[in-house]
C-alpha positions in Angstrom: 273.1 13.9 90.1 275.8 14.9 87.0 278.7 12.3 87.6 280.3 10.4 85.0 280.0 7.1 84.7 283.0 5.7 85.1 284.3 1.9 84.4 284.2 0.0 87.5 287.5 -2.0 86.0 289.2 1.1 85.5 288.5 2.1 89.5 289.8 -1.3 90.9 292.7 -1.0 88.6 293.5 2.6 89.8 292.8 1.7 93.4 295.5 -1.3 93.3 297.7 0.7 91.4 297.1 3.4 94.0 298.1 1.5 97.0 301.2 -0.4 95.2 302.3 3.6 94.8 302.1 4.2 98.4 304.0 1.1 99.1 306.6 1.8 96.7 306.6 5.4 98.2 306.8 4.6 101.7 310.0 2.3 100.5 311.7 5.3 98.4 311.0 7.9 101.4 312.5 5.3 103.9 315.8 5.4 102.1 315.7 9.2 102.9 314.1 9.7 106.2 314.2 7.5 109.4 311.0 8.7 111.2 308.3 6.7 110.4 306.0 8.9 111.0 307.5 11.3 108.4 307.8 8.6 106.1 304.0 8.2 106.4 303.1 11.9 106.0 304.9 12.5 103.0 303.8 9.3 101.4 299.9 10.0 102.2 300.5 13.4 100.8 301.6 12.6 97.5 298.8 9.8 96.9 295.9 12.5 98.2 297.4 14.5 95.4 297.6 11.9 92.5 293.9 10.8 93.4 292.8 14.4 93.7 294.5 15.1 90.2 293.2 11.7 88.7 289.8 12.8 89.6 290.0 16.1 88.3 291.5 15.0 85.0 289.9 11.5 84.3 287.3 10.3 86.7 285.6 13.5 87.0 283.3 12.4 90.2 281.7 15.6 91.8 282.6 14.9 95.7 279.7 16.2 97.3 280.3 18.4 100.7 276.7 20.0 101.1 275.6 21.7 104.6 271.8 21.3 104.0 272.0 17.4 105.5 274.4 18.0 108.0 272.2 17.8 110.9 270.9 14.0 109.7 274.7 13.1 109.1 275.6 14.2 112.7 273.1 11.9 114.1 274.1 8.9 112.0 277.9 9.7 113.3 277.3 9.3 116.6 278.3 5.2 116.4 281.3 6.4 114.7 282.4 8.4 118.2 282.9 4.7 119.6 285.8 3.5 118.1 287.1 6.8 118.1 286.7 7.0 121.7 288.0 3.2 122.2 291.3 4.1 120.5 292.0 7.4 122.7 291.0 5.6 126.1 294.2 3.3 124.9 295.9 6.4 125.4 298.5 6.6 128.6 300.5 9.2 127.5 300.7 12.0 124.8 304.0 12.3 122.4 306.0 15.7 122.6 303.5 18.5 120.6 306.1 18.3 117.2 305.0 14.6 116.7 301.4 15.3 118.1 300.9 18.0 115.6 302.5 15.3 113.0 300.0 12.6 114.2 297.0 14.7 113.6 298.2 16.0 110.2 298.3 12.4 109.2 295.5 11.5 110.1 293.9 14.5 108.1 295.6 13.2 105.2 294.6 9.5 105.5 291.0 10.8 106.2 291.2 12.8 102.8 292.9 10.8 100.7 291.0 7.1 101.7 287.7 9.1 101.6 288.1 10.8 98.6 289.0 7.5 97.1 286.6 5.0 98.7 283.4 6.8 99.0 284.1 9.8 96.8 285.2 8.0 93.7 284.3 4.2 94.3 280.7 4.5 96.1 279.2 7.5 93.7 280.5 6.2 90.6 278.9 2.4 91.9 275.7 4.1 93.1 275.3 6.2 89.5 276.2 2.3 88.0 273.6 0.8 89.7 270.8 3.6 89.8 268.1 1.8 88.6 268.4 -1.2 90.9 266.2 -1.3 93.7 268.6 -2.1 96.0 271.8 -0.2 94.3 273.1 2.0 97.0 273.2 -1.0 99.5 275.0 -2.7 96.9 277.0 0.0 96.1 277.5 0.0 99.7 278.6 -3.1 100.2 280.8 -3.5 97.2 282.8 0.1 98.0 283.2 -1.6 101.7 284.5 -4.7 100.6 287.2 -3.0 98.2 288.0 -0.8 101.0 288.7 -3.9 103.2 290.2 -6.2 101.3 292.8 -3.6 100.1 294.4 -3.5 103.9 295.4 -6.8 103.1 298.5 -5.2 102.3 299.5 -5.0 105.4 300.7 -8.3 105.6 304.2 -6.9 104.5 304.7 -5.3 107.8 302.5 -6.8 110.4 300.7 -10.4 111.4 298.3 -12.0 109.3 295.7 -11.9 112.4 296.3 -8.3 113.0 295.8 -7.9 109.4 292.4 -9.9 109.2 291.2 -7.6 112.1 292.4 -4.4 110.4 290.1 -5.7 107.2 287.8 -6.6 109.4 287.4 -3.1 111.0 287.5 -1.5 107.8 285.1 -3.0 106.1 282.8 -2.0 108.9 284.1 1.3 108.8 283.4 1.6 104.9 279.7 0.3 105.8 279.1 3.2 108.2 281.0 6.2 106.7 279.8 4.9 103.3 275.8 5.3 104.6 276.5 8.4 106.4 278.4 9.8 103.1 275.3 8.7 101.4 272.9 10.2 103.5 274.6 13.5 104.3 275.8 14.3 101.1 279.1 15.5 102.9 282.5 14.0 102.0 284.1 16.4 104.6 281.8 15.1 107.5 283.1 11.7 106.5 286.9 13.1 106.4 286.8 14.3 110.0 285.4 11.0 111.6 287.8 8.8 109.6 290.3 11.5 111.1 289.5 11.0 114.5 289.1 7.4 114.5 292.7 7.3 112.7 294.0 9.9 115.1 293.4 8.0 118.3 294.9 5.1 116.7 298.0 6.6 115.6 298.2 7.8 119.3 297.8 4.5 120.7 300.2 3.0 118.4 303.0 5.3 119.1 302.4 4.8 122.6 302.6 1.2 122.0 305.7 1.2 120.2 307.0 3.1 123.0 306.0 0.8 125.5 306.4 -2.6 123.7 302.8 -3.3 124.3 301.2 -6.0 122.2 297.6 -7.2 122.1 297.0 -10.8 121.8 295.9 -11.9 118.3 292.9 -13.9 119.5 291.2 -10.8 121.3 292.0 -8.6 118.3 289.9 -11.6 115.9 287.1 -11.9 118.7 287.1 -7.9 119.3 286.4 -7.4 115.5 283.6 -10.0 115.3 281.5 -8.7 118.6 282.3 -5.1 118.0 282.4 -4.4 114.3 279.2 -6.4 113.6 276.7 -3.8 114.6 278.2 -1.4 112.2 277.6 -3.7 109.0 273.7 -3.8 110.1 273.7 0.2 110.7 275.2 0.8 106.9 272.3 -1.5 105.9 269.8 0.6 107.9 271.3 3.6 106.9 270.7 2.9 102.6 267.2 1.2 103.4 265.0 1.7 100.2 262.5 4.2 102.4 265.9 6.4 102.1 266.6 6.4 98.2 264.8 9.5 97.2 267.2 11.3 100.0 270.5 9.5 98.7 269.6 9.9 95.1 268.3 14.1 95.8 
């Protein structure tokens, strides 16, 4: 595994600056565009370019996209289809084709940006840093998932506290699941696909809910987070158990 050993503080600092830049870009682009989804699309595209360039020029983390472990990755990915299905089951109507294509493209952009940053750069760097520890993969998975979850607190600027906590909890569980899949499959493209699949359903449901002014009760969101997402924490732990250490570092 010939990946540069990066400074953790530098990576965390870059993540914070990246998310701050994302918020700034949404505000800046919003000055010229009125459509929410157009604002999101152009902002996420700019951030994906920034993250890709920073990794290429500075962090130099080799983002794995092997196919040799694809079968294993697909099997481990089955639980990720549950939140995706839950999102799509909320959809009662689809937007116009132009909006549908825009939401699908946005989902792919978000998946690329977040997986590259949190699973590719952060998780891989932590894995290298703690490769000498017996439970290094689990520690790297947990810390990267915590950072991924906490960074969603940035959404407090435009949504309620209960909804944000629910999102933080979901992001942490998704980080544990996708991180485990990435470490076992060595394929970032699979994680991008799964992430985009989950987000696309959420975007479609959000478009529909905004159209018909529907909102889920805060208490339901918090309870759902505890009940539904807890198994994904455990799956992440199982995926990177010590007996799989050789596969993870292969």
